[in-house]
C-alpha positions as CSV (number, residue, x, y, z in Angstrom):
1,X,13.2,12.5,2.1
2,X,11.1,14.0,-0.7
3,X,8.7,11.7,-2.5
4,X,6.9,12.8,-5.7
5,X,5.1,9.6,-6.5
6,X,1.7,11.1,-5.3
7,X,2.0,14.6,-6.7
8,X,0.5,13.9,-10.2
9,X,-0.3,10.2,-10.6
10,X,-0.6,7.0,-8.6
11,X,1.5,3.9,-9.2
12,X,0.7,2.1,-12.4
13,X,2.5,-1.2,-12.0
14,X,4.5,-2.4,-9.0
15,X,7.2,0.1,-8.0
16,X,7.3,2.3,-11.1
17,X,5.8,5.8,-11.0
18,X,5.1,8.2,-13.9
19,X,6.8,10.9,-11.8
20,X,10.4,10.7,-10.4
21,X,10.6,9.2,-6.9
22,X,13.7,10.7,-5.2
23,X,15.2,10.3,-1.8
24,X,16.9,13.7,-1.8
25,X,17.5,16.1,-0.1
26,X,16.9,14.0,3.0
27,X,19.2,11.2,4.4
28,X,16.4,8.6,4.7
29,X,15.6,6.1,2.1
30,X,12.2,4.9,0.9
31,X,11.4,1.2,0.9
32,X,10.1,1.5,-2.7
33,X,12.4,0.9,-5.7
34,X,12.5,3.1,-8.9
35,X,11.1,0.3,-11.1
36,X,12.6,-1.9,-13.8
37,X,14.7,-0.4,-16.5
38,X,14.9,2.9,-14.8
39,X,18.3,4.5,-14.2
40,X,18.2,7.4,-11.6
41,X,21.0,9.7,-10.5
42,X,20.6,11.8,-7.4
43,X,23.3,14.4,-6.7
44,X,23.9,17.2,-4.1
45,X,26.5,19.8,-3.4
46,X,27.0,20.2,0.4
47,X,28.9,22.4,2.8
48,X,29.4,21.7,6.6
49,X,30.9,23.9,9.3
50,X,31.3,23.3,13.0
51,X,32.0,25.9,15.8
52,X,33.6,24.1,18.7
53,X,37.0,22.5,18.5
54,X,37.5,19.1,20.2
55,X,40.3,16.8,19.5
56,X,40.4,15.6,15.8
57,X,37.7,18.0,14.7
58,X,36.6,18.9,11.2
59,X,35.6,22.5,11.2
60,X,34.9,22.8,7.5
61,X,34.1,20.3,4.7
62,X,32.4,20.6,1.3
63,X,31.9,18.2,-1.6
64,X,29.6,16.3,-3.9
65,X,27.4,13.3,-3.1
66,X,26.1,10.9,-5.7
67,X,23.5,8.1,-5.5
68,X,22.9,5.9,-8.5
69,X,19.7,3.7,-8.4
70,X,18.4,1.0,-10.7
71,X,16.2,-2.0,-10.8
72,X,16.4,-4.7,-13.5
73,X,15.9,-8.2,-12.0
74,X,12.6,-7.6,-10.1
75,X,10.3,-4.6,-9.6
76,X,10.7,-4.9,-5.8
77,X,14.5,-5.2,-5.8
78,X,16.7,-2.2,-6.2
79,X,20.5,-1.8,-6.4
80,X,22.2,1.4,-5.6
81,X,25.7,2.9,-5.2
82,X,26.4,5.8,-2.9
83,X,29.6,7.8,-3.5
84,X,30.8,11.0,-1.9
85,X,33.8,13.1,-2.8
86,X,34.7,15.9,-0.3
87,X,37.5,18.3,0.8
88,X,37.7,18.8,4.5
89,X,39.9,20.6,7.0
90,X,41.0,18.3,9.8
91,X,42.6,19.8,13.0
92,X,43.7,18.5,16.4
93,X,44.1,20.4,19.6
94,X,47.6,20.2,21.1
95,X,50.4,22.6,21.9
96,X,50.8,23.7,18.3
97,X,47.0,23.7,17.4
98,X,47.8,22.6,13.8
99,X,45.5,21.4,11.0
100,X,45.7,20.0,7.5
101,X,43.6,19.7,4.3
102,X,42.3,16.3,3.1
103,X,40.5,15.5,-0.2
104,X,39.2,12.3,-1.6
105,X,36.4,9.7,-1.6
106,X,34.8,9.9,1.8
107,X,32.1,7.2,1.2
108,X,31.5,4.3,-1.2
109,X,28.6,2.0,-0.3
110,X,27.2,-0.7,-2.6
111,X,23.7,-1.8,-1.4
112,X,20.4,-3.4,-2.3
113,X,16.9,-3.3,-0.9
114,X,13.9,-5.5,-1.3
115,X,10.2,-4.6,-0.6
116,X,9.0,-7.4,1.7
117,X,5.5,-6.0,2.4
118,X,3.5,-3.3,0.5
119,X,0.5,-1.9,2.3
120,X,-2.4,-1.0,-0.1
121,X,-5.2,1.3,0.8
122,X,-8.8,1.6,-0.2
123,X,-9.9,4.4,-2.4
124,X,-12.5,6.2,-0.3
125,X,-13.3,8.8,-3.0
126,X,-15.7,6.3,-4.5
127,X,-17.7,6.0,-1.3
128,X,-21.0,7.8,-2.0
129,X,-23.3,6.5,0.7
130,X,-21.7,8.3,3.6
131,X,-19.8,11.6,3.8
132,X,-18.3,10.6,7.1
133,X,-17.0,7.2,5.8
134,X,-15.5,9.0,2.7
135,X,-13.6,11.6,4.8
136,X,-12.8,9.7,7.9
137,X,-9.2,8.6,8.7
138,X,-8.2,5.1,7.6
139,X,-6.6,3.4,10.6
140,X,-5.0,0.8,8.2
141,X,-2.6,3.6,7.1
142,X,-0.8,3.1,10.4
143,X,0.5,-0.2,9.1
144,X,3.8,0.6,7.2
145,X,5.3,-0.8,4.0
146,X,8.5,-2.7,4.9
147,X,11.7,-3.3,3.0
148,X,15.0,-4.8,4.1
149,X,18.4,-3.2,3.3
150,X,21.8,-4.8,2.9
151,X,25.0,-3.1,1.8
152,X,28.7,-3.0,2.2
153,X,31.2,-0.3,2.9
154,X,34.0,-1.0,0.4
155,X,36.8,0.3,2.5
156,X,38.0,2.8,-0.1
157,X,37.9,6.0,2.0
158,X,40.6,6.6,4.6
159,X,38.9,7.9,7.8
160,X,40.6,9.5,10.7
161,X,38.4,7.3,13.0
162,X,40.0,4.1,11.6
163,X,36.8,2.8,9.9
164,X,38.5,2.2,6.5
165,X,38.1,-1.6,6.4
166,X,35.4,-3.6,4.5
167,X,32.3,-3.9,6.6
168,X,28.6,-4.8,6.0
169,X,25.6,-2.5,6.7
170,X,22.0,-3.7,7.3
171,X,18.8,-1.9,7.9
172,X,15.0,-1.9,7.9
173,X,13.0,0.7,5.9
174,X,9.5,1.7,6.8
175,X,7.0,4.0,5.2
176,X,3.5,5.2,6.4
177,X,1.3,7.0,3.9
178,X,-1.0,8.8,6.3
179,X,-2.7,10.6,3.4
180,X,-2.2,11.2,-0.3
181,X,0.0,14.2,0.5
182,X,1.6,13.3,3.8
183,X,3.9,10.4,4.7
184,X,6.4,9.4,7.4
185,X,9.6,7.3,6.7
186,X,11.6,5.5,9.4
187,X,15.0,3.9,8.8
188,X,17.0,1.9,11.3
189,X,20.6,0.9,10.4
190,X,23.5,-1.1,11.9
191,X,26.6,0.1,10.2
192,X,30.3,-0.9,10.2
193,X,29.6,-4.4,11.6
194,X,32.7,-6.2,12.8
195,X,34.9,-3.1,13.0
196,X,36.3,-1.2,16.0
197,X,33.5,1.3,15.8
198,X,30.2,-0.2,14.9
199,X,27.4,2.3,14.6
200,X,23.6,2.3,15.3
201,X,21.4,5.0,13.7
202,X,17.9,5.9,13.0
203,X,16.2,8.5,10.7
204,X,12.7,9.8,10.9
205,X,11.4,11.9,8.0
206,X,8.0,13.6,7.6
207,X,7.1,14.8,4.1
208,X,4.2,17.0,3.0
209,X,3.2,18.0,-0.6
210,X,1.4,21.3,-0.2
211,X,1.2,21.9,-4.0
212,X,1.3,19.7,-7.1
213,X,5.0,20.5,-7.7
214,X,6.2,21.6,-4.3
215,X,6.9,19.6,-1.1
216,X,8.7,20.1,2.2
217,X,10.2,17.8,4.8
218,X,11.4,17.7,8.4
219,X,14.0,15.1,9.4
220,X,15.8,13.9,12.5
221,X,18.9,11.6,12.3
222,X,20.8,10.2,15.3
223,X,23.9,8.0,15.3
224,X,25.5,6.1,18.2
225,X,28.9,4.5,18.6
226,X,31.0,3.6,21.6
227,X,32.8,7.0,21.7
228,X,30.1,9.6,20.9
229,X,26.7,10.3,19.5
230,X,25.8,12.6,16.6
231,X,22.5,14.1,15.9
232,X,21.0,16.6,13.4
233,X,17.6,18.2,12.7
234,X,16.9,19.5,9.3
235,X,14.3,20.7,6.8
236,X,14.2,21.2,3.1
237,X,12.1,21.8,0.0
238,X,11.8,20.1,-3.4
239,X,10.5,21.3,-6.7
240,X,9.3,19.0,-9.5
241,X,10.7,20.6,-12.7
242,X,9.2,17.9,-14.9
243,X,8.4,14.2,-14.8
244,X,12.1,13.1,-14.8
245,X,13.9,16.1,-13.0
246,X,13.6,17.3,-9.4
247,X,15.5,20.2,-7.8
248,X,16.0,20.3,-4.0
249,X,17.8,22.1,-1.2
250,X,18.1,21.6,2.6
251,X,19.5,23.1,5.8
252,X,20.1,21.2,9.1
253,X,21.7,21.8,12.5
254,X,24.4,19.5,13.7
255,X,25.1,18.6,17.3
256,X,27.1,16.0,19.3
257,X,28.7,15.7,22.7
258,X,31.5,18.2,22.0
259,X,30.7,20.3,18.9
260,X,27.8,21.9,17.0
261,X,27.4,23.4,13.5
262,X,25.2,23.4,10.4
263,X,24.9,21.6,7.1
264,X,23.4,22.9,3.8
265,X,23.0,21.3,0.4
266,X,21.6,21.9,-3.0
267,X,21.0,19.2,-5.6
268,X,19.1,17.7,-8.4
269,X,17.7,14.2,-9.2
270,X,17.3,13.0,-12.8
271,X,16.2,9.6,-14.2
272,X,16.5,7.9,-17.5
273,X,13.2,6.1,-18.1
274,X,13.2,3.0,-20.2
275,X,10.4,1.3,-18.3
276,X,7.9,-0.8,-20.4
277,X,4.7,-2.1,-18.9
278,X,3.9,-5.8,-19.4
279,X,0.9,-6.5,-21.7
280,X,-1.5,-9.0,-20.2
281,X,-4.6,-10.1,-22.1
282,X,-7.6,-10.3,-19.9
283,X,-11.0,-12.0,-20.4
284,X,-14.4,-10.6,-19.5
285,X,-14.0,-11.7,-15.9
286,X,-10.7,-9.8,-15.6
287,X,-8.5,-12.9,-15.6
288,X,-5.6,-13.6,-17.9
289,X,-6.6,-15.4,-21.1
290,X,-3.6,-17.6,-21.2
291,X,-4.3,-21.0,-19.6
292,X,-1.5,-23.4,-18.6
293,X,-2.3,-26.9,-19.6
294,X,-0.7,-29.9,-17.9
295,X,-0.7,-33.5,-19.4
296,X,-2.7,-32.3,-22.5
297,X,-6.4,-31.7,-23.1
298,X,-7.4,-35.0,-21.5
299,X,-4.8,-35.2,-18.9
300,X,-5.0,-36.1,-15.3
301,X,-5.3,-32.5,-13.9
302,X,-7.7,-31.5,-16.6
303,X,-10.0,-34.4,-15.6
304,X,-9.9,-33.3,-12.0
305,X,-10.7,-29.7,-12.9
306,X,-13.5,-30.7,-15.2
307,X,-15.5,-31.8,-12.1
308,X,-15.5,-28.2,-10.8
309,X,-16.5,-26.4,-14.0
310,X,-20.0,-25.8,-12.6
311,X,-18.6,-23.7,-9.8
312,X,-17.5,-21.0,-12.3
313,X,-20.7,-20.9,-14.3
314,X,-23.7,-18.6,-13.6
315,X,-26.1,-19.4,-10.9
316,X,-29.0,-20.3,-13.1
317,X,-26.9,-22.7,-15.2
318,X,-25.6,-24.4,-12.0
319,X,-29.2,-24.8,-10.6
320,X,-30.4,-26.3,-13.9
321,X,-27.5,-28.7,-14.1
322,X,-28.1,-29.7,-10.5
323,X,-31.8,-30.4,-11.1
324,X,-31.0,-32.5,-14.2
325,X,-28.5,-34.5,-12.2
326,X,-31.0,-35.0,-9.3
327,X,-33.6,-36.2,-11.8
328,X,-31.2,-38.7,-13.2
329,X,-30.2,-40.0,-9.8
330,X,-33.7,-40.3,-8.5
331,X,-34.9,-42.2,-11.7
332,X,-32.0,-44.6,-11.3
333,X,-32.7,-45.1,-7.6
334,X,-36.4,-45.8,-8.4
335,X,-35.5,-48.3,-11.0
336,X,-33.0,-50.0,-8.7
337,X,-35.6,-50.1,-5.9
338,X,-38.3,-51.5,-8.2
339,X,-36.0,-54.2,-9.6
340,X,-34.7,-55.2,-6.2
341,X,-38.3,-55.4,-4.9
342,X,-39.4,-57.6,-7.9
343,X,-36.4,-59.9,-7.3
344,X,-37.2,-60.2,-3.6
345,X,-40.9,-61.0,-4.4
346,X,-40.0,-63.7,-6.9
347,X,-37.6,-65.3,-4.4
348,X,-40.3,-65.1,-1.7
349,X,-43.0,-66.5,-4.0
350,X,-40.9,-69.6,-4.5
351,X,-41.0,-70.3,-0.7
352,X,-44.6,-69.9,0.4
353,X,-47.9,-68.5,-0.9
354,X,-48.7,-66.3,2.1
355,X,-45.5,-64.4,1.5
356,X,-46.7,-63.7,-2.0
357,X,-49.7,-61.8,-0.5
358,X,-47.4,-59.7,1.7
359,X,-45.3,-58.5,-1.3
360,X,-48.0,-56.9,-3.5
361,X,-47.5,-54.5,-6.4
362,X,-49.3,-51.8,-4.5
363,X,-46.4,-51.6,-2.1
364,X,-44.0,-51.2,-5.0
365,X,-46.1,-48.3,-6.3
366,X,-46.1,-46.7,-2.8
367,X,-42.3,-46.9,-2.7
368,X,-42.1,-45.4,-6.2
369,X,-44.4,-42.6,-5.1
370,X,-42.4,-42.0,-2.0
371,X,-39.2,-41.7,-4.0
372,X,-40.9,-39.3,-6.4
373,X,-42.2,-37.2,-3.6
374,X,-38.8,-37.0,-2.1
375,X,-37.4,-35.7,-5.4
376,X,-40.1,-33.0,-5.6
377,X,-39.6,-32.1,-2.0
378,X,-35.9,-31.5,-2.7
379,X,-36.8,-29.2,-5.6
380,X,-39.3,-27.3,-3.5
381,X,-36.7,-26.8,-0.8
382,X,-34.3,-25.5,-3.4
383,X,-36.9,-23.0,-4.7
384,X,-37.7,-21.9,-1.2
385,X,-34.1,-21.3,-0.4
386,X,-33.7,-19.2,-3.5
387,X,-36.8,-17.2,-2.7
388,X,-35.5,-16.6,0.8
389,X,-32.2,-15.4,-0.5
390,X,-33.8,-13.1,-3.0
391,X,-36.1,-11.7,-0.2
392,X,-33.1,-11.1,2.1
393,X,-31.3,-9.2,-0.7
394,X,-34.4,-7.2,-1.3
395,X,-34.7,-6.3,2.4
396,X,-31.1,-5.3,2.6
397,X,-31.5,-3.0,-0.4
398,X,-34.6,-1.5,1.1
399,X,-32.7,-0.9,4.3
400,X,-29.8,0.8,2.4
401,X,-32.3,3.0,0.5
402,X,-34.0,4.0,3.8
403,X,-30.7,4.8,5.4
404,X,-29.8,7.0,2.4
405,X,-33.2,8.7,2.5
406,X,-32.7,9.4,6.3
407,X,-29.3,10.9,5.6
408,X,-30.7,13.1,2.8
409,X,-33.5,14.2,5.1
410,X,-31.0,15.1,7.8
411,X,-28.9,17.1,5.3
412,X,-32.1,18.9,4.1
413,X,-33.0,19.8,7.6
414,X,-29.6,21.0,8.3
415,X,-29.6,23.2,5.2
416,X,-33.0,24.6,6.1
417,X,-31.8,25.5,9.6
418,X,-28.8,27.2,8.1
419,X,-31.0,29.1,5.7
420,X,-33.4,30.2,8.4
421,X,-30.5,31.4,10.6
422,X,-29.2,33.4,7.7
423,X,-32.6,35.0,7.1
424,X,-32.9,35.9,10.7
425,X,-29.5,37.5,10.7
426,X,-30.4,39.5,7.6
427,X,-33.7,40.6,9.1
428,X,-32.0,41.7,12.3
429,X,-29.5,43.7,10.2
430,X,-32.4,45.3,8.2
431,X,-34.2,46.2,11.5
432,X,-31.1,47.7,12.9
433,X,-30.6,49.8,9.8
434,X,-34.2,51.0,9.9
435,X,-33.8,52.0,13.6
436,X,-30.6,53.8,12.9
437,X,-32.2,55.7,10.0
438,X,-35.2,56.6,12.2
439,X,-32.9,57.8,15.0
440,X,-31.0,59.9,12.5
441,X,-34.2,61.5,11.2
442,X,-35.3,62.3,14.8
443,X,-32.0,63.9,15.6
444,X,-32.2,66.1,12.4
445,X,-35.7,67.1,13.3
């Protein structure tokens, strides 16, 4: 499996890449789709030959393999058709040791895959505080991107192993991008479900891009059914001719319980790119400017969201609004307390005169003062909390600056040590030269 999506540019939107993303010349399949309104054709000419001769063997076969890929409903959903036309020599071991030629469609699979989970990685090139953090391995890269695969063998080809009926095929596609230039793809398939010969298989492919336009791969494929197992190990190379054209070739060794041989292929992948990125207008905060309104400007949902507008304002505006609201609430509470106290004093004055002395206006003033003091205490606490937060932020910044200074000092010490070592080596060389010259002069004398 050769992937060119990381050779020149990164993905721009969903699955689409500015450079062709091909599955050839490997047999594995990436979980990513080609992108919407992209029509991609992947072809290969192949030749296969086996050495041993069991019953119903196929010593030679050659043909053409086509894979048409496209995505038009969803960026994560891809539809593909895999068709192979080949000419093969089929023989069987008996008294006469006869054989015959056979040509036709050997494979016709209609399938679809959907990206269930896409693993995104952090860009460590922007990390400037620590060289170790910038160049260390990201263990999150061990989590693969996952896609599900579902297809159908149409039953068009006539196979000598009696697998010519309509049958489904399902699988799981995984991909680990261990670095920007190296990835591993794992496929697991269950094929010919419900037929006489169901098949389990897996494919593991490691791809490495060693130059901007060149990449190589190593692949292992193994298939199991109730009669035999087949396995092959292969390698190949791909060259990116331009953004929409890729050339590739591969060679692999074949082996099963009774025969062995080799397989070679040469092919090309081409895409017709009609992809158009969606235009989304963003505001200053990076959010879409379009706002969906329900029930009008003064609707039910709008009234609910209006209560939380202060959460999206700046910090200073929120604090000022909170202070004003607190002032209003405290003033109203003071008025309510004073009015209730006056009413109680009037009621008590109607009863007895001694009670009139107990409820004096001085007590009302004290209660007012207490309420005012409580209001100012709240404001003071708010200010203290803000100061503490600012001091914490300042301390954290100072710590970061100190750490950076320590790292710079360490680097400077290391550079000085290296320079001193170099100087010592140069001095030793000079002394050796001087000694050699002196020895030469002594010998001449």
